[in-house]
N, C-alpha and C positions, 0 to 999 in steps of 0.2 A: 548475511541475513537472507534466508530463502525458505521455501516450504514444500509440503506435500501432504496428501491425505494419510490416514492411518493405514498404511499398506506395508507389505513385506519389503524389506530392504531391496533396492534395485541399484545395480552398478551405474554410476553416473554416465558411463560411456556405453551402456547397453544398446542404444540405438545406433551405435557406430559399427556393429558387427558386420563385417564384409561390405561396408558402405562405400560408395563412390562419392566423390565431391559433387555436390549439387547446390541448388539455391544460388544466392547472390555471389558467393565466393567461387562458384563454378563458371562465372561469366568471363570468357576470354577477353572480352572488350574492356573488362575492368582489371583483371589480374592475368596478364599475358603469360606469365611463367607458372600459372596454375598453383599447384601445391607448394612450389618452392618460394612463393611469396611469404608463406608463414613458416614452412618447415625448412629452416636452414640450420643444420645441426640438430640436436635432440632436445633442446631446452623446452620446447613447447610440449613434447610428449612426456618428458620426465617431470617437469615442475608445474605445468599448467598456469604459470604466472602471466601477468598482464602485459609485459613488455612487447610481445609479438603483436598483440591486438592494437596497442597504442601507437605502434609504428605507422599505422594508417588512421586510426581513430583517435589520435592525439593531436598535437599542435601542427601547424602548417609547415614548420621547419622539418619535422620528421617525415611528413608526407612528401615534401619535395625530395628528400633523400631516397625515398622509396620509388618515386617517379624517375629520378636520375639513375637508379640502379636497374630500371626496366621491370620492376616488380609491380608497379601500379601505373595504370594508364590514365593520364590526366583527363583525356577526352571521355573516359568511361565513368568519371565521377558525375553522376546525375544530380545536379543541385549542389547544396553545401554539405560537406562531410563535417559533422560536429566534432568539437574537441571534447571527447568523453573524459580525458584526463583532467581537464579543468573542472568538470562537474564533480569528479571524484575527490578533488581537493577542497571542495566547499566544506563549510563547518559541519554539516550533517550529510552523511554519505553511507553507502555500502562500503565496508572496509577493505576494498580491493587493494589500495595502495599501502595501507597501514598494517595489515596482517599478512605475513609472508612465510613461506616454507611450511604451510599447514595443509594445503590441498593435497589430496592423495589420488593418484590414478586408480580408478575403479572404486572410489569411495561410494558409500551409500547415503542417500538422503531420503527421508529425514534421518538425522543422526540417531543411533540407538545407544550410543555411549554417552552418559551424562557428563563425563569428563572431557569429551572431545572439544577442542578449542573452536569457537565460532569463527567462521571466515566466509568470504565471498570472493570468488574469482569469476572472471568473464565466462569461463566454461561451465560454471555452475548454473548459469541462467541461459546461456547461448550455446548451441551446438554449431560450431563454425562450418561443419561439413554440410549442413542442411538448411540453415536459417534463410529466410527471405525477408525482404523489406516489410512485407505485410504480415509475416509470421516470424518475428524475431526469436520466438522460443520453439520453433519447429525442431523436432528431433530430440527433445528432452523428455525422458520417460517420467511418468508420474501418476498415472491413475489406473485403477484396476477395471478391466472390462471382462467379466466372466472370470476365467482362470488365467487371463493374460494381463501383462502390464503394458498399457498403451501410452503413446506420447500425449503430453498435455495438449489440450485444444483451447483452453481458456486461461487467461492470465492468472486468475486466482489459484489455479491448480499448480502453477509454477511457484507462486508465492508460498503456498502451503508446504513446499519442500523444506523450508526453514522456520516458518512462522506459525506452524501448527503443532504437530505431534512430536517434534524433535525433542529427544531426551535432554539435550543440552541447552534448551531454551532458557534464557535468563528468568530468574524468579519473578520479576515484576512484569514480565512479558506475557500477554495473554495468548491463548490458543485461538487464532483467527478462524480456523475451520469450525471450531465449536461456536463461535460468535455469529458466523454468517449462515449457519444452518437455517434452511427455510422452515424448519419445524419449530424454531424459537418463537416466543411471543412477539419479538420485534427484531429487526435487523436491517441494515442498509442493503439495498437490493443488488447484491453482487452475484450470488448464485442464482437468483431468480427475483421476480417482482416481489415487493415488500408485503408484509402481513396486513398493513393498513391500506384499504382500497381507495382512500381519499385523504390526501395530505394538503391542507388548505394553503400552506405557505410556499409551495413549490413554484419556482419561476419557470416560465416557458423556456425551452421546450420540454422541461422535466414534468413527468406525470406519474401517478402511482400505478396506473394501468394504461398501457399503450392501446389506443383505439384508432389512431390515424398515422399515416406516414409522416416521418419527421419528429414524432414524439419520442422521448427517451424515458423508459421506465426501469432500466437497469444500468448500473454503472460498473466500473472496474476499479481495481486497486489503484491504478495510475490515474484515475479521475481525481484522486486526492494526493497521491504520492508521486513526486517527480521533480523536475527542475523548476526552480522559482522563476526562471526566465521563460515567458510565454513563447518565445521563439527558440528556446533551447531544445536539445535532443529529447526524444521520447524516452520514457523509462525512468525508474527511480535510481539514478546514479548518484545525484547529489543535489543539495538545496541549502540555501542560507536559513531556511526555516526549520525549527525543531520538529523532529518526527519525520524528516525528509518529506515535508509537505510542500505543495505547490504554492500555497498562500499562507498568510499569517493566521495563527490560531492561539490566542492567549488562553493558557490553561490555569494560570494562577488566579486566585480570588483577589478582589479589591482593585482590579484594573478598570480604568474608565472604558465604557462601551464606545465603539466607533465602527465605522465601515471597515477600517483596517484591522481593528482588534480581532474581529471574527470574520475576516475576509473568506476563510475557508468555508464556513457555514453559509455565508451570504452569497457564495457563488451559485448555490442551488436554491436556497431558501430566501424568500423576499424579506428584507430587513423591515420594511414598513409593516408587513403582516406580523412578524415576530414581536416588534415593539408595540404594535397595535393590539396585542393580546388576542389575536384571532383564534389561535389554536390552544392557548392556555391563558387564563385570565390574569395571571401574575407574572408573565414573562418579563415585561418591562421592569417591574419592581425588582425582580431577581437579578436581571442583567445590568440595569442602570443604577440600581439603588433606590432608596426611598427619597422622595422630594424633601428638601430641607434637612436631610440627615447627612452626616459626614462620610458614611460608607459609600463606596463606588459600585456596589453590586458584586456579583460573582460570575464566574465563567460558565459557559454552556457545559464545560467539562465537569463541573461540580455535580450535575444531575444526570448527564447523558454519556453513554458510551457510543462513540461515533461508528463503531463496528456493529455491535448488536448486544442484545440482552437475553440471557438464558432464563431470566426470572420474570421480567416485567415487560409490558407493552411500552410503546413510545420511546424506545431506546433508554429507558430509565436505568441508571446504574450510579449509585451515589459514590462520590470520591470521599473515602473515609478519612482522608487527611484533613478534610474540611467538615464533613457531615458526621455527627456522632449520634449514638443512641440517646433517646430522651430520658427523663428521670425514671421512667418505668422500664428502661432497658430495651425499648423498641427502636428498631431501625428498619423501616420498610415502607413500601408504597402500595396502595390499593387502588386499582382502577375501578371506576363505577360507571356503568353504561358503556357506550361504544366509542366515545370521543375523548380526546385528551382534556377537554374542558371540565370533566367530572372525575374527581378522585380524592384521595386522602393520603396525607403524609404523616408518618409517625417517626420523629427524629428530633435532633437539636442541631441547628445550624446558626453560626454566628451568635450563639447565646440565646437564640429564640427557640422556645419550646414549641414543638409540633406534637400535640398529645391528645388527639390529632389536630391537624389543620385540614379542613375539608373545603372543597370548592365545587 
């Protein structure tokens, strides 16, 4: 699972042309035998599979064998080297360990063949000849600058290599590049600050517009996607939460509201503000259910797309597995005014006609 903008196909190893080993793997204090630490035989060059990477980035036993063979210097390991293999074996993961024999040397991303099998190998996201600790995707080609294809400089550009214009993207998978466009009516602020200049529910240090040092007005894909272990390795290798999310996010309707149920959302949005109806007068009723009624409310996912909306403000995107057209065949939202507290919904949800319901 990876991504890239709608660009001409670019060989995955284009940035390796005549390159010398640099970055973290070029440190003699870490890999005293240099290239031979990874290139023993031709398996890495031919197959691009993960075994070579996990010899150091896997479990402690494998690392000890690398140290014993003189390929890895224990004193050169600054801090803790995480077990990426353990992350990849979690319930939700990039399919590095489960899809084999598919990666092709010189393949292009995004895929242009709709029949190409989906896969993810370490070398699809990381260029081992150039990456650094601060720039784990350094040396990966992926964006057009004039008539040239340049290396990615932002994490989302890397993710677009598989999760945007790829011809083999699964039918139910959305084009994240299309959803994050800053020209959309609404979007989470990944490519740039959000369309809404004031979001009342944001927790410090998050803010819609950065005006002071320490404030955060843009996020990354890995703000939401990554290890469920706060002390785990960086990056979306694996998680116990669906969607490869860092925190729990209940997407089904009828689940009881709690801090844990929507932990992903409440990481940035103040729960008290949401349930206090500060941004939308019926938030609590929708999420918690109606007092005295048997229903338990519905998920944030029922009304919002956490990536962006190409049609509506406030990240509105109805989950049509739950929300249906009303008796007049209408299924839409109309924003009125400049704030989320004023609008109108035309739809049917849980048997309740909105024809329309305005607020």
